[in-house]
KOLTIRO-429845 format. One record per residue (C-alpha): x, y, z; residue in one letter. Coordinates in pm, whole numbers, plus 50000, padded with zeros to 5 digits. Example, Ala and Ser with C-alpha at 12.3 -4.5 7.8 and 13.67 -1.06 7.14 Angstrom:
% KOLTIRO-429845
512304955050780A 513674989450714S 
This chain:
% KOLTIRO-429845
394384553084196M 395964568483873Q 394704601384007E 396574597684325M 400144587084161L 399834617383889M 399684639084200Q 402424624284348K 404374622884072H 404104661484017V 404374670484434Q 407424647084529C 410744650684347A 412294620884540E 408934598084366F 410084610984074R 413804603884106Q 412944566584231V 411134563983897L 413884577283677A 416234555283844N 414464521683866S 415294496983591S 412964467083445G 409654459883486E 407884471283797I 406084448084005I 406674413483863L 406084390584163D 402684402984281A 400044371384344P 396734393184240D 396214386783898R 394904424883852F 397924442183986W 400484421483953G 402604393583735I 403984413883470G 401334432183177S 400744400582981D 398094374982984S 399034360083335R 397974392183491G 397144432483376M 399554446583634N 397714479283640R 399704493383897L 402814484483698G 401364498683421S 400624533283540I 404274538083698L 405854524683391E 403984553383213K 405144579183480L 408574568583449R 408624572883096N 407094605283121K 410054616083398T 413174604383202R 411124618582868S 411154654483051E 414614649383209R 415924642782841G 414404673782704S 415794693483009A 419114684382952Q 418974688482552L 417684723082612S 419364747882803P 417964771583042K 417274807182895P 419864834383016K 418454866683187V 420594893683233A 418814918983505I 420374956183525F 419174977183798G 419275002984070S 419694996284471S 416134983284430L 417474949784331I 420554948984555K 419314920584776N 418404900384444M 420024869384457R 420814855384094A 420984816484267D 417444824784441R 415754838984121F 414324811583948S 414894774983904R 413824777683519R 416314802283421V 420174810083452S 420184847883583T 423104873383601E 422574903383794I 424164940683737Q 423984966283937I 423404998783739S 422185026483938Y 421375049583613T 420405046283266I 423785061583139P 425375033883374E 423435007183215A 424215019382835K 427805015782956K 427204979183111H 425114966282818I 427834976582568K 430264959982791E 428254929182862Y 430074902582596G 427134872782651Q 424164864182457R 421404870382675A 417524856682588D 415864883682805V 417434915882937V 415424931583233V 415874969483351Y 414864980583687Q 415595020783644L 414605053183598L 414285059883999S 417565081784029N 417195093783685D 414115117683691F 415545130784008K 417575157183795S 415955148883513K 412695159283325S 410315131383223V 410755135682858E 414205135982912A 414095099983093C 411585086382847I 414135095082566K 416895078082750E 414935045682797M 414365046382409K 417985048982349E 419095022482609L 416244999682463V 417615007782087E 421555000582203I 420264967082352T 418414955382079K 421744963381869S 423844945882106R 421374916882151Q 419854910581824R 417894882181946D 416644890482289S 413634900982436K 413654932182659I 411474938882991I 411414971583120V 410494968083533S 408755001183632L 410085020683930P 408135018284232T 406195045284383N 408315066284647R 407005082684980G 410335109185005D 409105132484790D 405485142584654M 406695157484313E 409245126284240L 406385103784316N 404205123284066H 407045120583822K 407065081983892T 403515078683804N 403985103183474M 407035082283382V 405235049083445N 402395060783197A 404215073082919K 406975043582951V 403785016882887K 402415040382605I 405895045282425E 406635003882380F 403154995582312L 403144976382009G 406664967582005D 407174930881959E 410654930282172R 410084950982446V 408104941782760Y 406594960983078V 406434949683424S 403844969283634D 404974971484002N 401534987284057S 401074963684335N 403574979284554L 401065008984591A 397905020884634Y 396335045084422R 399675060784337G 401005064084651E 403455040184802P 402135011085060N 403885015585379N 404264981485445K 406024975685111L 408195007285063I 410455018985372S 409155045685570Q 412865050885649H 413685065785352D 410385064085142G 412225047184829V 413805014184895D 411274985084934P 410884967585278T 411974931085324A 408294920385217H 408354946384932G 411324931784763E 409784899984769K 406424914984589V 408944932684344L 411144902484269F 408114881584220Q 406704909183964N 409994906883773I 410384870383797R 406924864283637R 407764889683404A 410944868883261V 409064835283285E 406214844383095E 408624860582823V 410714828382825C 407844805582861F 404724817282711P 401764799382784K 398884797582477S 397154825582614V 399404849382778S 399104875583039T 401614896682836C 399754911682560V 400064944282351N 396824959782460T 396794951082836G 398074968483167Y 398724937783349T 401534929383577K 403754922283230C 402784943282912Q 403534930482558K 
């Protein structure tokens, strides 16, 4: 019985709502001495006792949520995130999205950003290395990170790596080089995390089901879901670290820390 109610409590928002809004003791008049009549010598009221515990748990969680505001996340990125919606990104964080097509644009936007963010996310580089060398792109990315650190002194920074592309073999090769160098560049930096989007590719080549064959650059509808999920997972891992996080300094997981 207890396991069944616990599962219901986790899965059903309506059940939690009813419990949280109920008042007084639960199940006072049931004639059964085991399940009813209040938790006193006249009966154990086992069901009522379980429900009381779940109600207290729900109220406690709601109180904590009200006292603790959601982490604020600012996302700056190219057209790869043009269809990302702030209100659907994650219920666990407050999100703002700013389209920045290149690193220079992102530098300008982060300087103009007048609010404090707990996490700043960059989905860039795809447009930058079309006209610049890999080394120049890495240098500019480092500069952007340093500007962000100075402007957002307490924030964590997530660099979401560019996706592989099918429009140009040389540019796709640059993508792989940039991704490898970014991982190395920020390895060990306590404030910078790297979100790996290699699950949109196969062996360094774009997955045609996830990257549009029309232009070879923008993700398909399904590809967008994968990309946005990668970014959301990285954000939530940074905002709500588990006792054993997948964001580690030595690993190339979805979110490298």
